C-alpha positions in Angstrom: 26.0 37.1 -8.0 26.6 40.5 -6.3 30.0 41.7 -4.7 30.7 39.5 -1.6 30.2 41.4 1.4 33.3 39.9 2.9 36.3 38.7 1.2 39.5 36.7 2.5 42.2 36.8 0.4 45.4 34.5 0.7 45.4 34.7 4.6 48.2 32.9 6.3 48.2 32.6 10.3 50.8 31.2 12.4 50.7 29.8 16.1 54.5 30.3 17.0 56.0 27.7 14.4 52.8 26.2 13.4 51.4 27.4 10.0 47.8 27.1 11.0 46.1 28.8 7.9 47.7 28.5 4.6 46.8 30.7 1.8 43.0 30.6 2.3 40.7 32.7 0.1 36.7 32.6 0.6 33.9 35.1 -0.1 30.8 35.5 2.0 27.8 37.2 0.4 25.3 39.2 2.0 22.2 37.7 3.6 23.6 34.1 3.0 24.8 31.3 5.3 28.0 30.0 4.6 29.7 26.9 6.3 33.2 26.2 6.8 33.8 22.3 7.2 36.7 20.3 8.4 38.1 17.8 10.8 39.5 19.0 14.2 42.7 20.6 13.5 41.7 21.7 9.9 42.1 25.5 10.9 38.4 26.6 11.1 38.5 28.2 14.4 41.9 29.9 13.4 40.1 31.4 10.5 37.2 33.0 12.4 39.6 34.1 15.2 41.8 35.8 12.4 38.6 37.4 10.6 37.5 38.8 14.3 40.8 40.3 14.9 41.6 37.9 17.8 44.7 37.0 15.9 46.7 38.8 13.3 47.4 37.1 10.1 51.0 37.0 8.9 49.9 37.8 5.5 46.8 38.2 3.2 43.8 40.4 3.6 40.3 40.5 5.0 37.9 43.0 3.4 34.5 43.8 4.7 32.1 46.1 3.2 34.9 47.5 0.9 37.0 48.4 3.9 40.4 46.3 5.0 39.7 45.1 8.7 42.6 42.7 9.2 45.2 44.0 11.9 42.3 46.1 13.6 41.4 45.5 17.2 38.6 42.9 17.7 36.3 45.5 19.7 36.9 47.6 16.6 35.9 44.9 14.1 32.9 44.1 16.3 31.9 47.7 16.2 31.9 47.7 12.3 29.5 44.8 12.6 31.4 41.6 12.5 30.7 39.7 15.9 32.2 36.3 16.8 30.4 33.6 19.0 33.3 31.9 20.4 34.0 28.0 20.6 33.0 26.7 23.8 30.0 29.7 24.4 32.1 31.8 26.9 29.2 33.2 28.7 29.6 35.2 32.0 28.9 32.6 34.6 28.2 35.2 37.3 25.7 37.5 35.4 22.1 36.6 34.8 20.7 35.7 31.3 19.5 39.1 30.9 22.8 40.8 32.1 24.7 38.5 29.8 22.3 39.7 26.8 23.0 43.2 27.6 26.7 42.9 27.4 26.2 42.0 23.8 24.8 45.8 23.4 27.4 47.8 25.3 28.7 49.4 22.0 25.3 50.3 20.8 23.8 53.9 21.0 20.3 53.2 20.0 19.2 52.4 23.7 15.8 53.0 22.7 15.6 49.5 20.7 17.3 47.3 23.5 13.8 46.2 24.8 12.4 45.4 21.2 15.7 43.4 20.5 15.5 41.8 24.1 12.1 40.6 23.0 13.2 39.4 19.6 15.9 37.1 21.3 13.1 36.0 23.6 11.2 35.0 20.8 14.0 33.1 19.2 15.0 31.5 22.3 12.1 31.0 24.3 14.2 29.0 27.3 16.1 32.2 27.8 13.0 34.2 28.7 12.3 31.4 31.3 15.8 31.8 32.8 16.1 35.6 32.7 17.1 36.0 36.2 19.4 33.2 36.5 23.1 33.2 36.3 24.7 31.9 32.9 26.9 29.6 34.7 23.9 27.5 35.7 22.4 27.0 32.3 22.9 23.5 30.3 25.3 23.5 27.7 22.5 24.1 24.9 21.2 27.0 26.9 24.5 28.5 27.1 25.0 28.3 23.3 21.6 30.1 22.8 22.4 32.7 25.4 26.2 33.3 23.4 24.2 33.4 20.2 21.5 35.8 21.6 24.2 37.9 23.1 26.0 38.5 20.0 22.7 39.3 18.0 22.1 42.0 20.5 24.9 44.0 18.7 22.7 43.8 15.5 25.7 42.2 13.6 26.1 42.2 9.9 28.2 39.2 9.9 27.7 36.8 12.7 30.7 34.4 13.1 29.8 31.1 14.9 32.6 28.8 16.1 31.5 25.2 16.5 28.0 25.8 17.9 27.2 22.1 18.1 30.1 21.3 20.0 29.3 19.1 23.1 25.5 19.4 22.5 23.1 16.6 21.6 21.9 15.7 18.3 18.3 17.3 19.3 19.7 20.4 20.6 22.0 20.8 17.8 19.1 20.4 15.5 17.2 23.2 17.4 20.1 25.4 17.4 20.6 25.3 13.5 16.8 25.7 13.1 17.2 29.0 15.1 20.2 30.0 12.9 18.2 29.7 10.1 15.3 31.7 11.3 17.4 34.4 12.3 18.9 34.5 8.7 15.8 34.2 7.3 14.0 36.9 9.3 16.7 39.6 9.6 19.0 38.8 6.5 21.8 38.7 8.9 25.0 37.3 7.2 26.2 34.1 8.9 29.5 32.5 8.8 29.9 29.1 10.6 32.4 26.6 11.2 31.2 23.0 11.9 32.3 19.7 12.1 29.1 18.2 11.9 28.9 18.4 8.1 25.3 16.9 7.6 23.6 19.5 9.6 25.9 22.5 8.2 25.5 21.5 4.5 21.6 21.4 5.2 21.3 24.7 6.6 23.8 26.5 4.6 24.1 27.9 1.0 27.6 28.1 0.3 30.2 25.8 1.9 33.9 25.4 2.0 35.7 22.5 3.2 39.4 22.7 5.1 42.1 20.2 5.5 45.3 21.0 7.1 44.7 25.0 6.9 43.9 24.9 3.2 40.6 25.1 1.3 40.4 21.8 -0.6 36.7 22.0 -2.1 34.1 24.9 -2.4 30.7 25.5 -3.9 27.1 25.7 -3.4 26.1 23.5 -0.3 23.5 21.4 -2.4 26.2 20.7 -4.8 28.9 19.7 -2.7 26.5 17.2 -0.9 26.3 15.6 -4.3 30.2 15.1 -4.7 31.2 11.6 -3.9 34.2 12.7 -2.1 32.1 14.8 0.2 29.4 11.7 0.8 32.4 9.2 1.3 34.6 11.2 3.7 31.9 13.7 5.3 28.4 12.3 5.3 28.9 8.4 5.1 29.1 6.2 8.0 32.8 4.9 7.5 35.8 5.4 9.5 36.0 8.8 8.7 32.9 10.2 10.6 31.5 9.5 14.0 28.1 8.1 15.1 27.0 11.6 15.5 28.0 12.8 12.2 31.2 14.7 13.1 34.3 14.4 11.2 37.2 12.6 12.3 40.8 13.1 11.1 41.5 11.7 7.6 43.1 8.2 7.4 44.6 8.7 4.3 45.2 11.4 1.7 42.3 12.3 -0.9 42.4 13.5 -4.4 39.4 16.0 -4.9 37.2 15.6 -8.0 
């Protein structure tokens, strides 16, 4: 495989006295969907915020396209092509759908291409076309997630960071969201790094995957290979106490030895 588009090496991130990320290293190869899985509190969202520059790491490096980006301001990292869709969507509630989408393009200089890109977003997300003039705060949770992803895509990112895109959504809407994520990746070759608690749908749609526990990577590999591991089946894809009815991972009840 070629050199990764993004390399994270030995990242440590702290929230005050709490060591949230503990020596995490991972690679993201261009044009692929990479999933980071783990229970609530595993450090997944902190990892994305560190990559996006929202949080500065205590140590370690984030290299994107051959350039070190850790320590840069979030807007500079976004301008370089690494764009975060935050947990909870965070759309602008009093702006229309169209205005929200255009906010994703404020740093672009190729203004002539904006209308074409809007049409592409509406092709991927037909519901947004139907609600173009409606305020973002009046959309359903699933529509807001579509809007947040569309807004990020308007910046033409090279790496799209998705933080818990299924959070609070029904299984049907979650399936739709991941279907669109796969379509965006296939049609534009946009590299996507997604963190998720819903292991089953994330592994199904990603090519590569990492599993985090308590701030560390505890397993990594091709998604199809991880799905065959007994530990992954038992603790993430099964129906026992470690998974909820919706397939989301719960905090582990006991320590595990990964094989």
